[in-house]
Each structure stands twice: as C-alpha cells, then as structure tokens.
C-alpha positions as CSV (number, residue, x, y, z in Angstrom):
1,M,-10.1,44.8,-4.2
2,D,-7.3,42.6,-3.5
3,T,-7.1,42.2,0.4
4,R,-3.7,40.3,0.2
5,G,-1.5,43.5,-0.2
6,P,1.0,44.3,-2.7
7,K,2.6,41.2,-4.7
8,A,6.0,40.1,-3.9
9,P,8.7,40.1,-6.7
10,G,8.3,36.2,-8.2
11,G,5.1,35.7,-6.0
12,D,3.1,34.1,-8.8
13,A,6.2,31.6,-9.4
14,L,6.8,30.9,-6.0
15,R,3.0,30.2,-5.8
16,D,2.8,28.2,-8.8
17,T,5.9,26.0,-7.8
18,A,4.1,25.0,-4.3
19,E,1.1,24.2,-6.3
20,N,3.0,21.9,-8.3
21,L,5.0,20.0,-5.7
22,F,1.8,19.9,-3.6
23,Q,0.0,18.2,-6.6
24,E,2.9,15.8,-6.6
25,L,2.7,14.9,-2.8
26,Q,-0.7,14.2,-3.3
27,E,-0.2,12.1,-6.6
28,H,2.7,9.9,-4.7
29,F,0.2,9.7,-1.6
30,Q,-2.4,8.4,-3.4
31,A,-0.3,5.7,-5.1
32,L,1.2,4.6,-1.7
33,I,-2.4,4.3,-0.6
34,A,-3.1,2.0,-3.6
35,T,0.3,-0.1,-3.0
36,L,-0.8,-0.7,0.4
37,N,-4.2,-1.5,-0.2
38,L,-3.0,-4.0,-3.2
39,R,-0.5,-5.7,-0.3
40,N,-4.0,-6.1,1.7
41,I,-5.9,-7.6,-0.5
42,L,-3.0,-10.1,-1.8
43,F,-2.1,-10.8,1.9
44,Y,-5.7,-12.0,2.5
45,R,-5.8,-13.8,-0.6
46,L,-2.7,-15.8,0.2
47,E,-4.1,-16.3,3.7
48,D,-7.3,-17.8,2.1
49,L,-5.3,-20.1,0.1
50,Q,-3.2,-21.2,2.6
51,K,-6.4,-22.5,4.1
52,N,-7.5,-23.8,1.4
53,V,-4.4,-25.8,0.7
54,N,-4.4,-27.0,4.9
55,D,-8.1,-28.2,4.1
56,L,-7.0,-30.2,0.9
57,M,-3.7,-31.7,2.5
58,V,-5.7,-32.7,5.9
59,Q,-8.6,-34.4,3.5
60,A,-5.7,-36.0,1.8
61,G,-4.2,-37.5,4.8
62,V,-1.3,-35.5,4.8
63,E,0.0,-35.1,8.1
64,D,1.7,-32.0,7.9
65,P,-0.1,-29.1,6.6
66,V,1.7,-26.0,5.6
67,S,0.4,-23.8,8.4
68,E,3.8,-22.4,10.5
69,Q,6.1,-22.2,7.6
70,G,3.7,-20.7,5.1
71,A,2.5,-18.2,7.9
72,R,6.4,-17.2,8.7
73,T,6.9,-16.8,4.6
74,V,3.8,-14.7,4.5
75,D,4.9,-12.4,7.1
76,Q,8.2,-11.8,6.3
77,H,6.9,-11.0,3.0
78,L,4.7,-8.2,4.6
79,K,7.8,-6.9,6.6
80,M,9.5,-5.9,3.1
C-alpha cells in the first residue's frame, strides 16, 4: 500500500526534474571541490618552489631573494 497518498497530476515529471537538478548540483559541487583542492595543491607546490629558489639564491650569493615579491604574486593569484 502506498502511504504517500494520491498522486498529483505531473508529480512524476516534477520528481524527475527535481532529481535531475539535484544530480546536476551534486556534479557541480564535486567539480568545485576538485578545483579548490587542485588550487590548494598548486599553492603549496609554488610555496615549496619559492623556498627552493630562495635557498639557491642564498647559496649563490645573490643578495635579494624572491621572498616578498613572489609571496605577493602567489597571494594575489589565489584571490582570483
């Protein structure tokens, strides 16, 4: 026995539309999460690269490592 009561006209179509919309939203949300995770990974890789470049510059005797200018560039890029 169906406990939901009588079916409304077009109820199946409405339910199907709502399920499709929910599925699309879920897919978009998962894509957004993947993009944010990738940005996070890339940020830390850039940070490590910057540290390595600074270490090499110090070892080479260059006086002005790329610390502040590079950090500002990375921060500005992540705010986009």
